[in-house]
C-alpha positions in Angstrom: 16.8 13.4 -22.9 14.9 12.5 -19.9 12.6 10.3 -21.8 15.6 8.0 -22.7 17.0 8.7 -19.4 13.9 6.8 -17.5 13.9 4.3 -20.1 16.4 2.3 -18.7 14.4 1.6 -15.5 11.9 0.2 -17.7 13.8 -3.0 -17.5 13.5 -3.2 -13.6 9.8 -2.8 -14.2 9.7 -5.7 -16.6 11.8 -8.0 -14.2 9.5 -7.1 -11.2 6.6 -8.1 -13.4 8.2 -11.5 -14.3 9.2 -12.1 -10.6 5.5 -11.6 -9.8 4.6 -14.1 -12.3 7.2 -16.7 -11.4 5.5 -17.2 -8.2 2.2 -17.2 -9.5 1.3 -20.5 -7.7 2.3 -18.9 -4.3 0.1 -15.9 -5.4 -2.9 -18.6 -5.6 -2.1 -19.4 -2.1 -2.3 -15.9 -0.9 -5.4 -15.6 -3.0 -7.2 -18.5 -1.4 -5.9 -17.0 2.2 -7.4 -13.8 1.2 -10.6 -15.4 0.5 -10.9 -17.0 3.8 -10.1 -14.0 5.6 -12.9 -12.0 3.6 -15.1 -14.7 4.7 -13.9 -14.8 8.6 -14.5 -10.8 8.5 -17.8 -11.4 7.1 -19.0 -13.6 9.7 -17.1 -12.0 12.8 -18.7 -8.3 12.2 -21.9 -10.0 11.4 -21.8 -11.5 15.0 -20.6 -8.1 16.5 -23.7 -6.1 14.9 -26.0 -8.7 16.0 -24.9 -8.3 19.4 -24.9 -4.6 19.5 -27.6 -2.8 21.0 -27.7 -0.4 18.2 -27.8 -0.8 14.4 -24.9 1.2 14.1 -21.1 1.1 15.6 -19.5 4.4 15.5 -21.6 5.8 12.9 -21.4 2.8 10.5 -24.3 0.2 9.7 -23.3 -3.7 9.1 -23.5 -3.1 5.7 -21.1 0.0 5.7 -18.6 -1.6 7.7 -18.5 -4.9 5.8 -18.0 -2.9 2.3 -15.4 -1.1 4.1 -13.7 -3.8 5.6 -13.8 -6.1 2.5 -12.4 -3.4 0.1 -9.7 -2.3 2.6 -8.6 -6.1 2.8 -8.5 -6.2 -1.1 -7.0 -3.0 -1.8 -4.3 -3.8 0.8 -2.9 -6.5 -1.2 -2.3 -3.8 -3.9 -1.2 -0.9 -2.2 1.2 -2.9 0.4 2.7 -4.8 -3.0 6.1 -2.7 -2.8 9.1 -4.6 -2.7 11.9 -2.0 -2.0 12.1 -2.9 1.4 12.7 -6.4 0.6 15.1 -5.8 -2.1 17.3 -3.5 0.1 17.2 -6.5 2.9 18.2 -8.9 -0.1 21.1 -6.3 -1.1 22.5 -6.5 2.6 22.1 -10.2 2.8 23.8 -10.7 -0.4 26.8 -8.2 0.3 25.7 -6.2 -2.3 24.5 -2.9 -0.9 27.7 -0.7 -1.1 27.8 -1.7 -4.9 24.4 -0.9 -5.6 24.8 2.4 -3.9 27.4 3.7 -6.0 26.4 2.3 -9.5 25.6 4.9 -12.3 21.9 3.8 -12.0 19.8 5.6 -9.3 19.2 3.1 -6.6 15.8 4.7 -5.5 14.7 5.2 -9.0 15.6 1.1 -9.3 13.8 0.0 -6.7 10.9 2.1 -7.3 10.8 0.7 -10.8 10.9 -2.8 -9.9 8.1 -2.0 -6.9 6.0 -1.0 -9.9 6.7 -4.3 -12.0 5.4 -5.9 -8.7 2.2 -3.7 -8.2 1.4 -4.5 -11.5 1.6 -8.5 -11.4 -0.1 -8.3 -7.8 -2.8 -6.0 -9.7 -3.4 -9.1 -12.3 -2.5 -12.1 -10.1 -4.4 -11.0 -6.9 -6.2 -7.7 -6.5 -8.6 -8.1 -10.0 -9.7 -11.6 -8.9 -10.3 -10.6 -5.2 -12.1 -7.0 -6.4 -14.3 -9.2 -8.3 -15.4 -11.9 -6.2 -15.9 -9.2 -3.5 -18.2 -7.3 -5.6 -20.0 -10.7 -6.2 -20.0 -11.4 -2.3 -21.5 -8.1 -1.3 -24.0 -8.0 -4.1 -25.1 -11.4 -3.2 -25.3 -11.1 0.6 -26.0 -7.5 0.9 -27.2 -5.9 -2.1 -24.7 -3.7 -2.7 -24.2 -3.0 -6.4 -20.9 -2.2 -8.4 -19.2 0.9 -7.5 -19.9 4.1 -9.9 -17.3 4.1 -12.9 -15.9 7.7 -11.9 -15.5 6.6 -8.1 -13.6 3.3 -9.6 -11.5 5.3 -11.8 -10.6 8.0 -9.0 -10.0 5.0 -6.5 -7.6 3.6 -8.9 -5.6 7.1 -9.2 -5.6 7.1 -5.4 -4.3 3.7 -5.2 -1.3 4.1 -7.5 -0.5 7.4 -5.2 -0.8 5.4 -2.0 1.3 2.7 -3.4 4.2 5.5 -4.1 3.6 6.7 -0.4 4.0 3.1 0.9 7.0 2.3 -1.3 8.7 5.5 -0.3 8.2 4.6 3.2 10.0 1.4 3.0 12.8 2.8 1.4 13.4 5.2 3.9 12.9 2.7 6.5 15.3 0.2 4.4 17.7 2.8 4.6 17.5 2.2 8.4 18.1 -1.3 8.4 21.5 -0.7 6.6 22.7 0.9 9.5 21.0 -1.1 12.2 20.9 -4.8 10.6 17.5 -5.3 12.0 15.7 -5.9 9.1 13.2 -8.4 10.5 12.4 -6.1 13.5 11.8 -3.4 11.6 9.6 -5.1 9.1 7.5 -6.2 12.1 7.3 -2.7 13.4 6.7 -0.9 10.0 3.9 -3.5 9.4 2.1 -2.8 12.7 2.1 0.7 12.0 1.2 0.9 8.6 -1.6 -1.8 8.9 -3.2 0.2 11.9 -2.7 3.7 11.1 -3.7 3.3 7.6 -7.0 2.2 8.4 -6.6 -1.2 6.8 -7.9 -2.9 9.9 -10.4 -0.3 11.3 -11.8 2.8 9.9 -10.5 5.9 11.6 -14.1 6.5 13.3 -12.9 3.7 15.8 -9.8 6.1 16.8 -10.2 8.8 19.7 -10.6 12.1 18.5 -7.1 13.3 19.6 -5.5 10.5 17.5 -7.5 11.5 14.5 -6.3 14.6 14.9 -2.6 13.8 15.1 -3.4 11.5 11.8 -4.4 14.4 9.9 -0.8 15.6 9.8 0.4 12.5 8.5 0.3 10.5 5.6 -1.4 7.2 7.0 -5.0 7.8 6.2 -4.3 8.4 2.7 -2.9 5.2 2.4 -6.1 2.8 2.7 -8.7 4.5 4.1 -9.3 7.5 1.7 -9.1 5.3 -1.5 -11.7 3.2 0.1 -14.0 6.2 1.0 -13.9 7.4 -2.5 -14.7 3.7 -3.9 -17.5 3.5 -1.7 -18.7 7.2 -2.9 -18.7 8.5 0.8 -16.6 11.5 -0.2 -17.8 14.5 -2.8 -15.8 15.6 -5.5 -14.2 18.4 -3.9 -13.0 16.0 -1.2 -12.0 13.6 -3.6 -9.8 16.4 -5.1 -8.3 17.4 -1.6 -7.5 13.9 -1.0 -5.8 13.3 -4.2 -3.9 16.8 -3.7 -3.1 15.8 -0.4 -1.6 12.3 -1.3 0.5 14.1 -4.2 1.9 16.3 -1.5 2.9 13.2 0.2 4.4 11.7 -2.7 6.6 15.0 -3.4 7.4 15.4 0.5 8.7 11.9 0.6 10.4 11.6 -2.6 12.5 14.6 -1.8 13.0 12.7 1.5 14.2 9.7 -0.2 16.4 11.6 -2.5 17.9 13.4 0.1 18.5 10.5 2.5 20.0 8.4 -0.6 22.7 11.2 -1.3 23.7 11.2 2.3 23.9 7.5 2.3 25.5 7.3 -0.9 28.4 9.9 0.3 28.6 7.9 3.3 29.3 4.7 1.8 32.0 6.4 -0.6 33.8 8.1 2.3 34.1 4.7 4.2 35.2 2.6 1.2 32.0 0.5 1.4 
């Protein structure tokens, strides 16, 4: 029964995949933009390290830093490919949000299924090509080889969990925009917070100790930094297991919050008549 119950959401995943491929030429533009940003990152940090009095900065060599930042840039395209925030915004813009909330199909699961479809299309159109090119660049320029298969597989598991965490956050923030009508402003704030604290711009070793102490109790570091550390082989297998368990814990916590807030929102819409 439960399998049949969730089969209906596959249609939304398929639609998400088709939407992604419908904009394949736009994806090509984003792909080229990401490649340019990777090249800029390389030469920027090369200049920083060449002018540094030491070979390491915050415990990281030039090779460590470049590998981290490039893979973080590539992984971010996939981890942050959630479309839930934008789909909520589209429903608000079209005036369909009330109808969407009271339909028999669970609005949260529908958006998650659609986001997962976008996740898959992004993986094919952008992540895989960027990942391959990044490995070639790192190998030719710094002699960094292909990641170990076990680390690669565990990295992919971690990326999927990171994606669900990000999508849940997008849904929760999207719900706030229903009441505030400040979709664009919330989007900017959300992107700044997630990009900075997740480690997609800099590893946490650059943050002050007090901030890292706070971030340990929040889901941000498990979004980008931890998956990259898994990929680069910086974590022992017990640490990887703990990372995945922490990610799973946040998936559960945020899913409960999403369901709770969705039910409250649905009751509010029904009580005020949409």
